[in-house]
C-alpha positions in Angstrom: -22.2 36.3 -0.4 -19.5 38.1 1.4 -21.8 40.4 3.5 -23.5 38.9 6.5 -25.5 40.7 9.2 -24.2 38.3 11.8 -20.7 39.0 10.7 -21.3 42.6 11.4 -22.6 41.9 14.9 -19.7 39.6 15.6 -17.2 42.1 14.4 -18.8 44.9 16.6 -18.6 42.6 19.6 -15.0 41.7 18.8 -14.0 45.3 18.4 -15.8 46.4 21.6 -14.2 43.6 23.6 -10.8 44.2 22.1 -10.9 47.9 22.8 -11.8 47.3 26.4 -8.7 45.1 26.8 -6.4 47.4 24.9 -6.7 50.3 27.4 -3.2 51.9 27.9 -1.4 49.3 25.9 -3.1 50.6 22.6 -0.5 51.3 19.9 -2.4 53.9 17.8 0.4 54.2 15.2 -0.9 55.8 12.0 0.3 55.0 8.5 -0.4 56.6 5.1 -0.2 55.0 1.7 0.9 56.8 -1.5 -2.8 57.1 -2.5 -3.7 58.9 0.8 -5.4 56.0 2.6 -4.6 56.1 6.4 -4.5 53.1 8.7 -4.5 53.7 12.5 -3.4 50.5 14.2 -5.4 49.9 17.4 -4.5 46.4 18.3 -1.5 44.3 17.1 1.2 42.0 18.2 2.4 44.6 20.8 -0.8 44.4 22.8 -2.9 41.4 21.9 -0.4 39.1 20.2 0.2 38.0 16.7 -3.3 36.4 16.2 -5.1 39.5 15.1 -4.5 43.1 14.0 -7.3 45.7 14.2 -7.2 49.2 12.8 -9.3 52.1 11.7 -8.9 52.7 7.9 -9.8 55.9 6.1 -9.9 55.6 2.3 -10.2 58.9 0.4 -13.1 59.7 -2.0 -13.1 58.1 -5.4 -10.4 55.6 -4.6 -9.7 52.3 -6.2 -7.3 49.9 -4.6 -7.0 47.7 -7.7 -7.2 43.9 -7.5 -5.0 42.5 -4.8 -4.7 39.5 -2.4 -4.0 39.1 1.3 -2.3 36.3 3.1 -5.0 36.5 5.9 -8.7 36.8 6.4 -9.6 40.5 6.1 -12.8 41.8 7.7 -14.3 45.3 7.2 -17.0 47.1 9.3 -18.0 50.4 7.7 -18.4 53.3 10.1 -19.1 56.1 7.6 -19.3 56.5 3.8 -19.6 53.6 1.4 -17.2 50.9 0.3 -17.6 48.9 -2.9 -16.1 45.5 -1.7 -15.4 43.4 -4.7 -14.3 39.8 -4.1 -13.5 37.5 -7.0 -15.4 39.9 -9.3 -18.5 39.9 -7.1 -19.5 43.4 -5.9 -21.2 44.3 -2.6 -21.8 47.9 -1.5 -21.1 48.2 2.2 -22.8 51.1 4.0 -22.4 52.2 7.7 -23.2 49.3 10.0 -22.4 46.7 7.3 -19.5 44.2 7.2 -17.7 42.3 4.6 -14.8 39.9 4.5 -12.4 38.1 2.2 -10.5 34.8 2.6 -7.1 34.1 1.3 -6.3 33.6 -1.6 -9.4 35.4 -3.0 -8.8 38.5 -5.1 -10.3 41.7 -3.5 -10.7 45.3 -4.7 -12.0 48.3 -2.7 -13.6 51.3 -4.3 -15.1 54.4 -2.7 -17.4 57.1 -4.0 -17.5 60.8 -3.3 -17.6 60.5 0.4 -14.7 58.0 0.9 -15.0 55.5 3.7 -14.0 55.1 7.3 -14.0 51.5 8.5 -12.7 49.1 11.1 -10.4 46.6 9.5 -9.3 43.3 11.1 -6.7 40.8 9.8 -6.5 37.3 11.1 -3.7 36.2 11.5 -2.4 39.7 12.5 0.9 39.7 10.6 -1.0 40.9 7.5 -1.6 44.3 9.2 2.1 44.6 9.9 3.0 43.8 6.3 0.7 46.5 5.0 2.0 49.1 7.5 5.6 48.3 6.6 4.9 49.5 2.9 3.3 52.7 4.1 4.7 55.9 5.7 4.4 56.3 9.5 2.8 59.6 10.3 2.5 59.4 14.1 
């Protein structure tokens, strides 16, 4: 099962600790995909090193990412809305306060309903976040 309560707790602790260390060195660059998804990078190689990238992702209502793979572990912590997190064909509905993850080379797909979703996303190692941002348009 890709959803674990302790994963959510660990992710919240990681995010809180990382945000305290980020202070003025925070990047806060925002990127937008062709489908309208936005990614605001909070922590990356410029402030915490290449080991991890953390961002806030907002996926519009009724979106479907299609099946894809990442070259890094990807973790989601849902802040608002709902995310259908499908890993290797197995679906979990993530609601606020829930977390999910995917390991490489698993296939993943993200779907949203009428409310869309806002989540914290973490990639380990962090170069995956940089690769995603490079394909999107910088908006800030």
